[in-house]
C-alpha positions in Angstrom: 41.4 82.3 -13.9 38.3 82.0 -11.8 36.9 85.3 -10.1 33.8 86.6 -8.3 32.5 90.1 -8.0 31.2 91.7 -4.5 30.2 95.0 -3.4 32.1 96.0 -0.3 29.6 95.7 2.6 29.3 98.8 4.7 29.3 96.7 7.9 32.7 95.9 7.0 33.7 99.7 7.4 35.7 100.3 10.6 36.0 103.6 12.3 38.7 104.9 9.8 36.5 104.6 6.9 38.3 101.6 5.4 37.4 97.8 5.4 38.8 96.0 8.4 41.5 93.8 7.9 39.6 91.0 9.3 36.9 90.8 6.3 39.4 90.5 3.6 39.6 86.6 4.2 35.8 86.3 4.2 35.7 87.6 0.6 38.3 85.4 -0.5 36.7 82.3 1.5 33.4 83.1 -0.5 35.3 83.0 -3.7 37.2 79.8 -2.8 34.1 78.1 -1.7 32.3 79.0 -5.0 35.5 78.0 -6.8 35.4 74.5 -5.4 31.7 74.2 -6.1 31.6 75.9 -9.6 34.7 74.8 -11.1 35.5 71.7 -9.1 32.1 70.5 -8.6 32.9 70.0 -4.9 30.0 70.8 -2.7 32.0 70.9 0.8 28.6 70.9 2.8 27.5 67.5 1.0 31.3 66.3 1.3 31.0 66.9 5.2 28.0 64.6 5.3 29.8 62.0 3.9 32.8 62.3 6.2 35.3 64.5 4.3 36.3 67.7 5.8 37.9 70.4 3.7 39.9 72.7 5.9 42.5 75.8 5.7 45.6 74.6 7.5 47.4 78.1 7.0 47.4 81.3 5.2 49.3 84.3 4.5 47.9 87.5 3.5 49.5 90.7 2.2 47.5 94.1 2.1 48.5 96.6 -0.6 45.9 99.1 -0.5 42.7 99.7 1.6 39.2 99.0 0.5 36.5 101.8 1.1 32.9 102.1 1.1 31.7 101.9 -2.5 34.4 99.6 -3.8 33.3 96.9 -6.3 35.9 94.1 -5.8 37.1 91.3 -8.0 38.2 88.3 -6.2 40.3 85.6 -7.9 41.2 82.1 -7.1 43.7 79.6 -8.8 44.5 76.4 -7.8 48.5 75.7 -7.1 50.3 72.6 -6.4 51.8 72.4 -2.7 55.1 71.0 -2.2 53.4 68.3 0.2 51.2 65.7 -1.7 47.9 66.1 0.6 47.8 69.7 0.4 47.1 72.3 -2.1 47.5 76.1 -2.4 44.6 78.5 -3.2 46.6 81.6 -4.6 44.0 84.7 -4.3 43.7 88.3 -5.0 41.4 91.0 -4.1 41.4 93.7 -6.9 39.4 96.9 -7.6 39.5 98.1 -11.3 42.5 95.7 -12.1 44.6 96.9 -9.2 45.7 94.4 -6.5 44.5 95.5 -3.0 45.4 92.2 -1.0 46.8 88.8 -2.2 46.8 85.6 0.0 47.9 82.1 -0.2 45.6 79.6 1.6 47.0 76.1 2.2 44.3 73.3 2.5 43.6 69.7 2.8 40.9 67.5 3.2 40.7 65.0 5.8 38.9 61.6 5.3 38.4 59.5 8.3 41.1 61.5 10.0 43.9 61.4 7.3 44.9 63.8 4.9 43.7 63.2 1.2 43.6 64.9 -2.0 40.2 64.6 -3.9 40.2 63.5 -7.4 38.7 66.7 -8.7 41.6 68.9 -7.0 44.0 66.1 -8.5 42.7 66.5 -12.0 42.5 70.3 -11.9 46.3 70.4 -10.9 47.1 68.4 -13.7 45.7 70.9 -16.5 
């Protein structure tokens, strides 16, 4: 499973001493973009210049534990088939020392000329 490691940014800590819930999706986004670039070979900035727009359509996020200052997190990313052929699910977790602190599913697509499509690299990865 693909993963990235981050130190909790002190700027993300709220008045209660925990990471504000707003920032959890950012850690997941950084990992998702790295997964696309490193594992799938998709550079979304370059793709955009060629008229392909990668976008999240919706997501669900479940918090299990609060991240705090000093936490070192592992963020995972796994590609899972969606029931709709032009969509894909990115299943992700934020862990600290192997314990799941948050989990989410991001449903995404690629728009090419305004129409949903599935890039070949994603289709190949789903077949593995």
